[in-house]
mmCIF entry with sequence, helices, sheets and N, C-alpha, C, O atoms, coordinates in Angstrom:
data_MODEL
# 
_entry.id   MODEL 
# 
_entity.id                         1 
_entity.type                       polymer 
_entity.pdbx_number_of_molecules   1 
# 
_entity_poly.entity_id                      1 
_entity_poly.type                           'polypeptide(L)' 
_entity_poly.nstd_linkage                   no 
_entity_poly.nstd_monomer                   no 
_entity_poly.pdbx_seq_one_letter_code       MQLFTSEAAIDDWCQRHRLPKGDIQPIENIWKFAQVWYGNHLREDWKK 
_entity_poly.pdbx_seq_one_letter_code_can   MQLFTSEAAIDDWCQRHRLPKGDIQPIENIWKFAQVWYGNHLREDWKK 
_entity_poly.pdbx_strand_id                 A 
# 
loop_
_entity_poly_seq.entity_id 
_entity_poly_seq.num 
_entity_poly_seq.mon_id 
_entity_poly_seq.hetero 
1 1  MET n 
1 2  GLN n 
1 3  LEU n 
1 4  PHE n 
1 5  THR n 
1 6  SER n 
1 7  GLU n 
1 8  ALA n 
1 9  ALA n 
1 10 ILE n 
1 11 ASP n 
1 12 ASP n 
1 13 TRP n 
1 14 CYS n 
1 15 GLN n 
1 16 ARG n 
1 17 HIS n 
1 18 ARG n 
1 19 LEU n 
1 20 PRO n 
1 21 LYS n 
1 22 GLY n 
1 23 ASP n 
1 24 ILE n 
1 25 GLN n 
1 26 PRO n 
1 27 ILE n 
1 28 GLU n 
1 29 ASN n 
1 30 ILE n 
1 31 TRP n 
1 32 LYS n 
1 33 PHE n 
1 34 ALA n 
1 35 GLN n 
1 36 VAL n 
1 37 TRP n 
1 38 TYR n 
1 39 GLY n 
1 40 ASN n 
1 41 HIS n 
1 42 LEU n 
1 43 ARG n 
1 44 GLU n 
1 45 ASP n 
1 46 TRP n 
1 47 LYS n 
1 48 LYS n 
# 
_struct_asym.id          A 
_struct_asym.entity_id   1 
# 
loop_
_struct_conf.conf_type_id 
_struct_conf.id 
_struct_conf.pdbx_PDB_helix_id 
_struct_conf.beg_label_comp_id 
_struct_conf.beg_label_asym_id 
_struct_conf.beg_label_seq_id 
_struct_conf.pdbx_beg_PDB_ins_code 
_struct_conf.end_label_comp_id 
_struct_conf.end_label_asym_id 
_struct_conf.end_label_seq_id 
_struct_conf.pdbx_end_PDB_ins_code 
_struct_conf.beg_auth_comp_id 
_struct_conf.beg_auth_asym_id 
_struct_conf.beg_auth_seq_id 
_struct_conf.end_auth_comp_id 
_struct_conf.end_auth_asym_id 
_struct_conf.end_auth_seq_id 
_struct_conf.pdbx_PDB_helix_class 
_struct_conf.details 
_struct_conf.pdbx_PDB_helix_length 
HELX_P HELX_P1 AA1 GLU A 7  ? HIS A 17 ? GLU A 7  HIS A 17 1 ? 11 
HELX_P HELX_P2 AA2 ILE A 27 ? TYR A 38 ? ILE A 27 TYR A 38 1 ? 12 
# 
_struct_conf_type.id          HELX_P 
_struct_conf_type.criteria    ? 
_struct_conf_type.reference   ? 
# 
loop_
_atom_site.group_PDB 
_atom_site.id 
_atom_site.type_symbol 
_atom_site.label_atom_id 
_atom_site.label_alt_id 
_atom_site.label_comp_id 
_atom_site.label_asym_id 
_atom_site.label_entity_id 
_atom_site.label_seq_id 
_atom_site.pdbx_PDB_ins_code 
_atom_site.Cartn_x 
_atom_site.Cartn_y 
_atom_site.Cartn_z 
_atom_site.occupancy 
_atom_site.B_iso_or_equiv 
_atom_site.pdbx_formal_charge 
_atom_site.auth_seq_id 
_atom_site.auth_comp_id 
_atom_site.auth_asym_id 
_atom_site.auth_atom_id 
_atom_site.pdbx_PDB_model_num 
ATOM 1   N N  . MET A 1 1  ? 7.247  213.175 29.216 1.00 0.00 ? 1  MET A N  1 
ATOM 2   C CA . MET A 1 1  ? 6.891  214.555 29.041 1.00 0.00 ? 1  MET A CA 1 
ATOM 3   C C  . MET A 1 1  ? 7.886  215.166 28.064 1.00 0.00 ? 1  MET A C  1 
ATOM 4   O O  . MET A 1 1  ? 9.099  215.000 28.193 1.00 0.00 ? 1  MET A O  1 
ATOM 5   N N  . GLN A 1 2  ? 7.349  215.862 27.104 1.00 0.00 ? 2  GLN A N  1 
ATOM 6   C CA . GLN A 1 2  ? 8.159  216.563 26.111 1.00 0.00 ? 2  GLN A CA 1 
ATOM 7   C C  . GLN A 1 2  ? 7.854  218.056 26.213 1.00 0.00 ? 2  GLN A C  1 
ATOM 8   O O  . GLN A 1 2  ? 6.707  218.441 26.440 1.00 0.00 ? 2  GLN A O  1 
ATOM 9   N N  . LEU A 1 3  ? 8.856  218.882 26.050 1.00 0.00 ? 3  LEU A N  1 
ATOM 10  C CA . LEU A 1 3  ? 8.666  220.330 26.038 1.00 0.00 ? 3  LEU A CA 1 
ATOM 11  C C  . LEU A 1 3  ? 8.902  220.841 24.624 1.00 0.00 ? 3  LEU A C  1 
ATOM 12  O O  . LEU A 1 3  ? 9.875  220.466 23.970 1.00 0.00 ? 3  LEU A O  1 
ATOM 13  N N  . PHE A 1 4  ? 8.003  221.700 24.159 1.00 0.00 ? 4  PHE A N  1 
ATOM 14  C CA . PHE A 1 4  ? 8.090  222.250 22.812 1.00 0.00 ? 4  PHE A CA 1 
ATOM 15  C C  . PHE A 1 4  ? 7.924  223.757 22.863 1.00 0.00 ? 4  PHE A C  1 
ATOM 16  O O  . PHE A 1 4  ? 7.373  224.299 23.822 1.00 0.00 ? 4  PHE A O  1 
ATOM 17  N N  . THR A 1 5  ? 8.401  224.430 21.830 1.00 0.00 ? 5  THR A N  1 
ATOM 18  C CA . THR A 1 5  ? 8.312  225.885 21.764 1.00 0.00 ? 5  THR A CA 1 
ATOM 19  C C  . THR A 1 5  ? 7.009  226.375 21.159 1.00 0.00 ? 5  THR A C  1 
ATOM 20  O O  . THR A 1 5  ? 6.643  227.537 21.341 1.00 0.00 ? 5  THR A O  1 
ATOM 21  N N  . SER A 1 6  ? 6.302  225.508 20.441 1.00 0.00 ? 6  SER A N  1 
ATOM 22  C CA . SER A 1 6  ? 5.050  225.930 19.806 1.00 0.00 ? 6  SER A CA 1 
ATOM 23  C C  . SER A 1 6  ? 4.206  224.707 19.465 1.00 0.00 ? 6  SER A C  1 
ATOM 24  O O  . SER A 1 6  ? 4.695  223.577 19.467 1.00 0.00 ? 6  SER A O  1 
ATOM 25  N N  . GLU A 1 7  ? 2.934  224.953 19.172 1.00 0.00 ? 7  GLU A N  1 
ATOM 26  C CA . GLU A 1 7  ? 2.065  223.845 18.770 1.00 0.00 ? 7  GLU A CA 1 
ATOM 27  C C  . GLU A 1 7  ? 2.492  223.291 17.411 1.00 0.00 ? 7  GLU A C  1 
ATOM 28  O O  . GLU A 1 7  ? 2.332  222.100 17.147 1.00 0.00 ? 7  GLU A O  1 
ATOM 29  N N  . ALA A 1 8  ? 3.032  224.150 16.554 1.00 0.00 ? 8  ALA A N  1 
ATOM 30  C CA . ALA A 1 8  ? 3.542  223.673 15.262 1.00 0.00 ? 8  ALA A CA 1 
ATOM 31  C C  . ALA A 1 8  ? 4.694  222.689 15.478 1.00 0.00 ? 8  ALA A C  1 
ATOM 32  O O  . ALA A 1 8  ? 4.812  221.701 14.754 1.00 0.00 ? 8  ALA A O  1 
ATOM 33  N N  . ALA A 1 9  ? 5.533  222.958 16.464 1.00 0.00 ? 9  ALA A N  1 
ATOM 34  C CA . ALA A 1 9  ? 6.636  222.045 16.780 1.00 0.00 ? 9  ALA A CA 1 
ATOM 35  C C  . ALA A 1 9  ? 6.100  220.709 17.286 1.00 0.00 ? 9  ALA A C  1 
ATOM 36  O O  . ALA A 1 9  ? 6.673  219.656 17.004 1.00 0.00 ? 9  ALA A O  1 
ATOM 37  N N  . ILE A 1 10 ? 5.006  220.756 18.027 1.00 0.00 ? 10 ILE A N  1 
ATOM 38  C CA . ILE A 1 10 ? 4.365  219.523 18.499 1.00 0.00 ? 10 ILE A CA 1 
ATOM 39  C C  . ILE A 1 10 ? 3.854  218.719 17.309 1.00 0.00 ? 10 ILE A C  1 
ATOM 40  O O  . ILE A 1 10 ? 4.089  217.515 17.207 1.00 0.00 ? 10 ILE A O  1 
ATOM 41  N N  . ASP A 1 11 ? 3.151  219.406 16.414 1.00 0.00 ? 11 ASP A N  1 
ATOM 42  C CA . ASP A 1 11 ? 2.613  218.737 15.228 1.00 0.00 ? 11 ASP A CA 1 
ATOM 43  C C  . ASP A 1 11 ? 3.721  218.109 14.394 1.00 0.00 ? 11 ASP A C  1 
ATOM 44  O O  . ASP A 1 11 ? 3.582  216.977 13.932 1.00 0.00 ? 11 ASP A O  1 
ATOM 45  N N  . ASP A 1 12 ? 4.818  218.832 14.197 1.00 0.00 ? 12 ASP A N  1 
ATOM 46  C CA . ASP A 1 12 ? 5.958  218.302 13.434 1.00 0.00 ? 12 ASP A CA 1 
ATOM 47  C C  . ASP A 1 12 ? 6.525  217.055 14.097 1.00 0.00 ? 12 ASP A C  1 
ATOM 48  O O  . ASP A 1 12 ? 6.801  216.059 13.430 1.00 0.00 ? 12 ASP A O  1 
ATOM 49  N N  . TRP A 1 13 ? 6.697  217.117 15.418 1.00 0.00 ? 13 TRP A N  1 
ATOM 50  C CA . TRP A 1 13 ? 7.261  215.980 16.153 1.00 0.00 ? 13 TRP A CA 1 
ATOM 51  C C  . TRP A 1 13 ? 6.351  214.765 16.040 1.00 0.00 ? 13 TRP A C  1 
ATOM 52  O O  . TRP A 1 13 ? 6.819  213.653 15.797 1.00 0.00 ? 13 TRP A O  1 
ATOM 53  N N  . CYS A 1 14 ? 5.051  214.978 16.217 1.00 0.00 ? 14 CYS A N  1 
ATOM 54  C CA . CYS A 1 14 ? 4.093  213.872 16.141 1.00 0.00 ? 14 CYS A CA 1 
ATOM 55  C C  . CYS A 1 14 ? 4.097  213.233 14.758 1.00 0.00 ? 14 CYS A C  1 
ATOM 56  O O  . CYS A 1 14 ? 4.067  212.009 14.627 1.00 0.00 ? 14 CYS A O  1 
ATOM 57  N N  . GLN A 1 15 ? 4.135  214.072 13.734 1.00 0.00 ? 15 GLN A N  1 
ATOM 58  C CA . GLN A 1 15 ? 4.155  213.547 12.367 1.00 0.00 ? 15 GLN A CA 1 
ATOM 59  C C  . GLN A 1 15 ? 5.448  212.776 12.104 1.00 0.00 ? 15 GLN A C  1 
ATOM 60  O O  . GLN A 1 15 ? 5.420  211.691 11.524 1.00 0.00 ? 15 GLN A O  1 
ATOM 61  N N  . ARG A 1 16 ? 6.568  213.332 12.527 1.00 0.00 ? 16 ARG A N  1 
ATOM 62  C CA . ARG A 1 16 ? 7.870  212.699 12.312 1.00 0.00 ? 16 ARG A CA 1 
ATOM 63  C C  . ARG A 1 16 ? 7.968  211.342 13.005 1.00 0.00 ? 16 ARG A C  1 
ATOM 64  O O  . ARG A 1 16 ? 8.581  210.416 12.473 1.00 0.00 ? 16 ARG A O  1 
ATOM 65  N N  . HIS A 1 17 ? 7.370  211.223 14.185 1.00 0.00 ? 17 HIS A N  1 
ATOM 66  C CA . HIS A 1 17 ? 7.447  209.982 14.962 1.00 0.00 ? 17 HIS A CA 1 
ATOM 67  C C  . HIS A 1 17 ? 6.207  209.104 14.806 1.00 0.00 ? 17 HIS A C  1 
ATOM 68  O O  . HIS A 1 17 ? 6.099  208.042 15.420 1.00 0.00 ? 17 HIS A O  1 
ATOM 69  N N  . ARG A 1 18 ? 5.276  209.565 13.974 1.00 0.00 ? 18 ARG A N  1 
ATOM 70  C CA . ARG A 1 18 ? 4.040  208.820 13.709 1.00 0.00 ? 18 ARG A CA 1 
ATOM 71  C C  . ARG A 1 18 ? 3.296  208.474 15.000 1.00 0.00 ? 18 ARG A C  1 
ATOM 72  O O  . ARG A 1 18 ? 2.874  207.338 15.213 1.00 0.00 ? 18 ARG A O  1 
ATOM 73  N N  . LEU A 1 19 ? 3.151  209.482 15.847 1.00 0.00 ? 19 LEU A N  1 
ATOM 74  C CA . LEU A 1 19 ? 2.437  209.317 17.110 1.00 0.00 ? 19 LEU A CA 1 
ATOM 75  C C  . LEU A 1 19 ? 1.316  210.341 17.191 1.00 0.00 ? 19 LEU A C  1 
ATOM 76  O O  . LEU A 1 19 ? 1.450  211.457 16.687 1.00 0.00 ? 19 LEU A O  1 
ATOM 77  N N  . PRO A 1 20 ? 0.208  209.963 17.826 1.00 0.00 ? 20 PRO A N  1 
ATOM 78  C CA . PRO A 1 20 ? -0.885 210.928 17.978 1.00 0.00 ? 20 PRO A CA 1 
ATOM 79  C C  . PRO A 1 20 ? -0.507 212.021 18.979 1.00 0.00 ? 20 PRO A C  1 
ATOM 80  O O  . PRO A 1 20 ? 0.312  211.815 19.876 1.00 0.00 ? 20 PRO A O  1 
ATOM 81  N N  . LYS A 1 21 ? -1.113 213.161 18.803 1.00 0.00 ? 21 LYS A N  1 
ATOM 82  C CA . LYS A 1 21 ? -0.876 214.269 19.731 1.00 0.00 ? 21 LYS A CA 1 
ATOM 83  C C  . LYS A 1 21 ? -1.568 213.940 21.045 1.00 0.00 ? 21 LYS A C  1 
ATOM 84  O O  . LYS A 1 21 ? -2.747 213.583 21.056 1.00 0.00 ? 21 LYS A O  1 
ATOM 85  N N  . GLY A 1 22 ? -0.859 214.055 22.122 1.00 0.00 ? 22 GLY A N  1 
ATOM 86  C CA . GLY A 1 22 ? -1.420 213.764 23.437 1.00 0.00 ? 22 GLY A CA 1 
ATOM 87  C C  . GLY A 1 22 ? -1.868 215.034 24.138 1.00 0.00 ? 22 GLY A C  1 
ATOM 88  O O  . GLY A 1 22 ? -2.192 216.035 23.499 1.00 0.00 ? 22 GLY A O  1 
ATOM 89  N N  . ASP A 1 23 ? -1.881 214.975 25.445 1.00 0.00 ? 23 ASP A N  1 
ATOM 90  C CA . ASP A 1 23 ? -2.292 216.106 26.267 1.00 0.00 ? 23 ASP A CA 1 
ATOM 91  C C  . ASP A 1 23 ? -1.257 217.224 26.159 1.00 0.00 ? 23 ASP A C  1 
ATOM 92  O O  . ASP A 1 23 ? -0.056 216.976 26.265 1.00 0.00 ? 23 ASP A O  1 
ATOM 93  N N  . ILE A 1 24 ? -1.718 218.433 25.951 1.00 0.00 ? 24 ILE A N  1 
ATOM 94  C CA . ILE A 1 24 ? -0.832 219.592 25.843 1.00 0.00 ? 24 ILE A CA 1 
ATOM 95  C C  . ILE A 1 24 ? -1.122 220.524 27.010 1.00 0.00 ? 24 ILE A C  1 
ATOM 96  O O  . ILE A 1 24 ? -2.265 220.917 27.242 1.00 0.00 ? 24 ILE A O  1 
ATOM 97  N N  . GLN A 1 25 ? -0.063 220.872 27.742 1.00 0.00 ? 25 GLN A N  1 
ATOM 98  C CA . GLN A 1 25 ? -0.203 221.746 28.908 1.00 0.00 ? 25 GLN A CA 1 
ATOM 99  C C  . GLN A 1 25 ? 0.767  222.919 28.781 1.00 0.00 ? 25 GLN A C  1 
ATOM 100 O O  . GLN A 1 25 ? 1.896  222.737 28.324 1.00 0.00 ? 25 GLN A O  1 
ATOM 101 N N  . PRO A 1 26 ? 0.343  224.113 29.177 1.00 0.00 ? 26 PRO A N  1 
ATOM 102 C CA . PRO A 1 26 ? 1.283  225.239 29.191 1.00 0.00 ? 26 PRO A CA 1 
ATOM 103 C C  . PRO A 1 26 ? 2.329  225.033 30.285 1.00 0.00 ? 26 PRO A C  1 
ATOM 104 O O  . PRO A 1 26 ? 2.082  224.345 31.276 1.00 0.00 ? 26 PRO A O  1 
ATOM 105 N N  . ILE A 1 27 ? 3.485  225.631 30.093 1.00 0.00 ? 27 ILE A N  1 
ATOM 106 C CA . ILE A 1 27 ? 4.595  225.442 31.033 1.00 0.00 ? 27 ILE A CA 1 
ATOM 107 C C  . ILE A 1 27 ? 4.218  225.868 32.450 1.00 0.00 ? 27 ILE A C  1 
ATOM 108 O O  . ILE A 1 27 ? 4.744  225.320 33.418 1.00 0.00 ? 27 ILE A O  1 
ATOM 109 N N  . GLU A 1 28 ? 3.313  226.839 32.582 1.00 0.00 ? 28 GLU A N  1 
ATOM 110 C CA . GLU A 1 28 ? 2.877  227.269 33.918 1.00 0.00 ? 28 GLU A CA 1 
ATOM 111 C C  . GLU A 1 28 ? 2.222  226.115 34.677 1.00 0.00 ? 28 GLU A C  1 
ATOM 112 O O  . GLU A 1 28 ? 2.438  225.970 35.880 1.00 0.00 ? 28 GLU A O  1 
ATOM 113 N N  . ASN A 1 29 ? 1.432  225.299 33.995 1.00 0.00 ? 29 ASN A N  1 
ATOM 114 C CA . ASN A 1 29 ? 0.803  224.137 34.639 1.00 0.00 ? 29 ASN A CA 1 
ATOM 115 C C  . ASN A 1 29 ? 1.838  223.083 35.009 1.00 0.00 ? 29 ASN A C  1 
ATOM 116 O O  . ASN A 1 29 ? 1.748  222.462 36.067 1.00 0.00 ? 29 ASN A O  1 
ATOM 117 N N  . ILE A 1 30 ? 2.810  222.885 34.143 1.00 0.00 ? 30 ILE A N  1 
ATOM 118 C CA . ILE A 1 30 ? 3.870  221.908 34.419 1.00 0.00 ? 30 ILE A CA 1 
ATOM 119 C C  . ILE A 1 30 ? 4.677  222.357 35.640 1.00 0.00 ? 30 ILE A C  1 
ATOM 120 O O  . ILE A 1 30 ? 5.035  221.538 36.486 1.00 0.00 ? 30 ILE A O  1 
ATOM 121 N N  . TRP A 1 31 ? 4.958  223.651 35.727 1.00 0.00 ? 31 TRP A N  1 
ATOM 122 C CA . TRP A 1 31 ? 5.704  224.189 36.867 1.00 0.00 ? 31 TRP A CA 1 
ATOM 123 C C  . TRP A 1 31 ? 4.936  223.978 38.171 1.00 0.00 ? 31 TRP A C  1 
ATOM 124 O O  . TRP A 1 31 ? 5.519  223.561 39.171 1.00 0.00 ? 31 TRP A O  1 
ATOM 125 N N  . LYS A 1 32 ? 3.635  224.262 38.166 1.00 0.00 ? 32 LYS A N  1 
ATOM 126 C CA . LYS A 1 32 ? 2.811  224.058 39.366 1.00 0.00 ? 32 LYS A CA 1 
ATOM 127 C C  . LYS A 1 32 ? 2.800  222.582 39.767 1.00 0.00 ? 32 LYS A C  1 
ATOM 128 O O  . LYS A 1 32 ? 2.921  222.253 40.946 1.00 0.00 ? 32 LYS A O  1 
ATOM 129 N N  . PHE A 1 33 ? 2.655  221.704 38.786 1.00 0.00 ? 33 PHE A N  1 
ATOM 130 C CA . PHE A 1 33 ? 2.673  220.265 39.042 1.00 0.00 ? 33 PHE A CA 1 
ATOM 131 C C  . PHE A 1 33 ? 4.010  219.848 39.666 1.00 0.00 ? 33 PHE A C  1 
ATOM 132 O O  . PHE A 1 33 ? 4.036  219.106 40.648 1.00 0.00 ? 33 PHE A O  1 
ATOM 133 N N  . ALA A 1 34 ? 5.109  220.324 39.097 1.00 0.00 ? 34 ALA A N  1 
ATOM 134 C CA . ALA A 1 34 ? 6.438  219.959 39.600 1.00 0.00 ? 34 ALA A CA 1 
ATOM 135 C C  . ALA A 1 34 ? 6.646  220.446 41.030 1.00 0.00 ? 34 ALA A C  1 
ATOM 136 O O  . ALA A 1 34 ? 7.262  219.749 41.837 1.00 0.00 ? 34 ALA A O  1 
ATOM 137 N N  . GLN A 1 35 ? 6.144  221.625 41.347 1.00 0.00 ? 35 GLN A N  1 
ATOM 138 C CA . GLN A 1 35 ? 6.292  222.144 42.707 1.00 0.00 ? 35 GLN A CA 1 
ATOM 139 C C  . GLN A 1 35 ? 5.584  221.249 43.720 1.00 0.00 ? 35 GLN A C  1 
ATOM 140 O O  . GLN A 1 35 ? 6.102  221.017 44.812 1.00 0.00 ? 35 GLN A O  1 
ATOM 141 N N  . VAL A 1 36 ? 4.416  220.749 43.365 1.00 0.00 ? 36 VAL A N  1 
ATOM 142 C CA . VAL A 1 36 ? 3.685  219.849 44.262 1.00 0.00 ? 36 VAL A CA 1 
ATOM 143 C C  . VAL A 1 36 ? 4.376  218.488 44.301 1.00 0.00 ? 36 VAL A C  1 
ATOM 144 O O  . VAL A 1 36 ? 4.604  217.933 45.376 1.00 0.00 ? 36 VAL A O  1 
ATOM 145 N N  . TRP A 1 37 ? 4.705  217.956 43.136 1.00 0.00 ? 37 TRP A N  1 
ATOM 146 C CA . TRP A 1 37 ? 5.266  216.605 43.020 1.00 0.00 ? 37 TRP A CA 1 
ATOM 147 C C  . TRP A 1 37 ? 6.623  216.492 43.718 1.00 0.00 ? 37 TRP A C  1 
ATOM 148 O O  . TRP A 1 37 ? 6.880  215.524 44.433 1.00 0.00 ? 37 TRP A O  1 
ATOM 149 N N  . TYR A 1 38 ? 7.486  217.485 43.505 1.00 0.00 ? 38 TYR A N  1 
ATOM 150 C CA . TYR A 1 38 ? 8.853  217.432 44.038 1.00 0.00 ? 38 TYR A CA 1 
ATOM 151 C C  . TYR A 1 38 ? 9.074  218.378 45.218 1.00 0.00 ? 38 TYR A C  1 
ATOM 152 O O  . TYR A 1 38 ? 10.197 218.507 45.704 1.00 0.00 ? 38 TYR A O  1 
ATOM 153 N N  . GLY A 1 39 ? 8.031  219.027 45.674 1.00 0.00 ? 39 GLY A N  1 
ATOM 154 C CA . GLY A 1 39 ? 8.140  220.078 46.674 1.00 0.00 ? 39 GLY A CA 1 
ATOM 155 C C  . GLY A 1 39 ? 8.861  219.721 47.952 1.00 0.00 ? 39 GLY A C  1 
ATOM 156 O O  . GLY A 1 39 ? 9.522  220.581 48.534 1.00 0.00 ? 39 GLY A O  1 
ATOM 157 N N  . ASN A 1 40 ? 8.760  218.487 48.412 1.00 0.00 ? 40 ASN A N  1 
ATOM 158 C CA . ASN A 1 40 ? 9.358  218.113 49.698 1.00 0.00 ? 40 ASN A CA 1 
ATOM 159 C C  . ASN A 1 40 ? 10.660 217.328 49.571 1.00 0.00 ? 40 ASN A C  1 
ATOM 160 O O  . ASN A 1 40 ? 11.201 216.880 50.583 1.00 0.00 ? 40 ASN A O  1 
ATOM 161 N N  . HIS A 1 41 ? 11.171 217.151 48.374 1.00 0.00 ? 41 HIS A N  1 
ATOM 162 C CA . HIS A 1 41 ? 12.347 216.309 48.180 1.00 0.00 ? 41 HIS A CA 1 
ATOM 163 C C  . HIS A 1 41 ? 13.607 216.827 48.871 1.00 0.00 ? 41 HIS A C  1 
ATOM 164 O O  . HIS A 1 41 ? 14.505 216.039 49.168 1.00 0.00 ? 41 HIS A O  1 
ATOM 165 N N  . LEU A 1 42 ? 13.696 218.115 49.130 1.00 0.00 ? 42 LEU A N  1 
ATOM 166 C CA . LEU A 1 42 ? 14.890 218.659 49.785 1.00 0.00 ? 42 LEU A CA 1 
ATOM 167 C C  . LEU A 1 42 ? 14.809 218.629 51.306 1.00 0.00 ? 42 LEU A C  1 
ATOM 168 O O  . LEU A 1 42 ? 15.780 218.954 51.990 1.00 0.00 ? 42 LEU A O  1 
ATOM 169 N N  . ARG A 1 43 ? 13.669 218.245 51.826 1.00 0.00 ? 43 ARG A N  1 
ATOM 170 C CA . ARG A 1 43 ? 13.535 218.164 53.285 1.00 0.00 ? 43 ARG A CA 1 
ATOM 171 C C  . ARG A 1 43 ? 14.352 216.987 53.819 1.00 0.00 ? 43 ARG A C  1 
ATOM 172 O O  . ARG A 1 43 ? 14.411 215.931 53.190 1.00 0.00 ? 43 ARG A O  1 
ATOM 173 N N  . GLU A 1 44 ? 14.972 217.170 54.962 1.00 0.00 ? 44 GLU A N  1 
ATOM 174 C CA . GLU A 1 44 ? 15.798 216.106 55.551 1.00 0.00 ? 44 GLU A CA 1 
ATOM 175 C C  . GLU A 1 44 ? 14.987 214.868 55.888 1.00 0.00 ? 44 GLU A C  1 
ATOM 176 O O  . GLU A 1 44 ? 15.510 213.755 55.824 1.00 0.00 ? 44 GLU A O  1 
ATOM 177 N N  . ASP A 1 45 ? 13.722 215.038 56.245 1.00 0.00 ? 45 ASP A N  1 
ATOM 178 C CA . ASP A 1 45 ? 12.902 213.890 56.636 1.00 0.00 ? 45 ASP A CA 1 
ATOM 179 C C  . ASP A 1 45 ? 12.171 213.245 55.453 1.00 0.00 ? 45 ASP A C  1 
ATOM 180 O O  . ASP A 1 45 ? 11.365 212.337 55.655 1.00 0.00 ? 45 ASP A O  1 
ATOM 181 N N  . TRP A 1 46 ? 12.441 213.699 54.221 1.00 0.00 ? 46 TRP A N  1 
ATOM 182 C CA . TRP A 1 46 ? 11.781 213.112 53.052 1.00 0.00 ? 46 TRP A CA 1 
ATOM 183 C C  . TRP A 1 46 ? 12.314 211.715 52.789 1.00 0.00 ? 46 TRP A C  1 
ATOM 184 O O  . TRP A 1 46 ? 13.523 211.487 52.797 1.00 0.00 ? 46 TRP A O  1 
ATOM 185 N N  . LYS A 1 47 ? 11.406 210.790 52.558 1.00 0.00 ? 47 LYS A N  1 
ATOM 186 C CA . LYS A 1 47 ? 11.788 209.415 52.220 1.00 0.00 ? 47 LYS A CA 1 
ATOM 187 C C  . LYS A 1 47 ? 11.002 208.977 51.004 1.00 0.00 ? 47 LYS A C  1 
ATOM 188 O O  . LYS A 1 47 ? 9.840  209.342 50.827 1.00 0.00 ? 47 LYS A O  1 
ATOM 189 N N  . LYS A 1 48 ? 11.647 208.201 50.182 1.00 0.00 ? 48 LYS A N  1 
ATOM 190 C CA . LYS A 1 48 ? 11.007 207.688 48.968 1.00 0.00 ? 48 LYS A CA 1 
ATOM 191 C C  . LYS A 1 48 ? 10.014 206.613 49.305 1.00 0.00 ? 48 LYS A C  1 
ATOM 192 O O  . LYS A 1 48 ? 9.375  206.060 48.409 1.00 0.00 ? 48 LYS A O  1 
# 
C-alpha cells in the first residue's frame, strides 16, 4: 500500500517505476479498513 497526496503524484510514481496504476482508494476507506483489520489487536485475548 502506498499513500500519495494527489492522483498526479500517483501517475508520476507509476511512470517513474514503470508500473501500472493499481486500485486507488481515498484515505477514509483505508482508515475504515484498518479499523476492522487491526481493531482487536490491543485486546488482551487477541491471538495471531
